[in-house]
C-alpha positions in Angstrom: 48.9 95.5 66.9 45.4 96.9 67.5 43.9 93.4 67.9 46.5 92.6 70.5 45.6 95.8 72.4 41.9 95.0 72.2 42.6 91.5 73.6 44.9 92.7 76.4 43.5 96.1 77.5 42.4 94.9 80.9 45.8 93.4 81.7 47.5 96.6 80.5 45.3 98.8 82.7 45.9 96.7 85.8 49.6 96.6 85.1 49.7 100.3 84.7 47.8 100.8 88.0 50.2 98.4 89.9 53.2 100.3 88.5 51.7 103.6 89.5 51.1 102.4 93.0 54.7 101.1 93.3 56.1 104.4 92.0 54.0 106.4 94.5 55.1 104.2 97.4 58.8 104.6 96.5 58.3 108.4 96.2 56.7 108.5 99.6 59.5 106.4 101.2 62.1 108.7 99.7 60.4 111.8 100.8 60.0 110.4 104.4 63.6 109.4 104.5 64.8 112.9 103.4 62.5 114.4 106.0 64.0 112.2 108.7 60.9 110.3 109.5 61.1 106.7 110.8 60.3 104.0 108.3 58.6 101.8 110.8 56.3 104.5 112.3 56.5 103.2 115.9 59.2 105.5 117.3 62.7 104.7 118.5 62.3 104.6 122.3 62.5 100.8 122.5 64.1 100.0 119.2 67.4 98.1 119.4 68.5 99.7 116.1 67.8 103.3 117.1 71.4 104.1 117.6 72.5 102.9 114.1 69.7 104.3 112.0 69.7 107.8 113.5 73.4 108.5 113.9 73.5 111.5 111.6 70.4 113.1 113.2 72.2 113.7 116.5 75.1 115.4 114.9 73.1 118.1 113.1 73.3 121.6 114.5 
């Protein structure tokens, strides 16, 4: 087992870094979604889907 770890440590480190980046990206997307931020970042003024993706935002009081 120790020999396998020695032979593959670089792959394991890179894999862990990629997994960490993906997890952080998913967390950011979930937080932005809960905060009501747009996922595309360009605003909704000229977006053809603005009526369907922000239906609930207009009904909040």
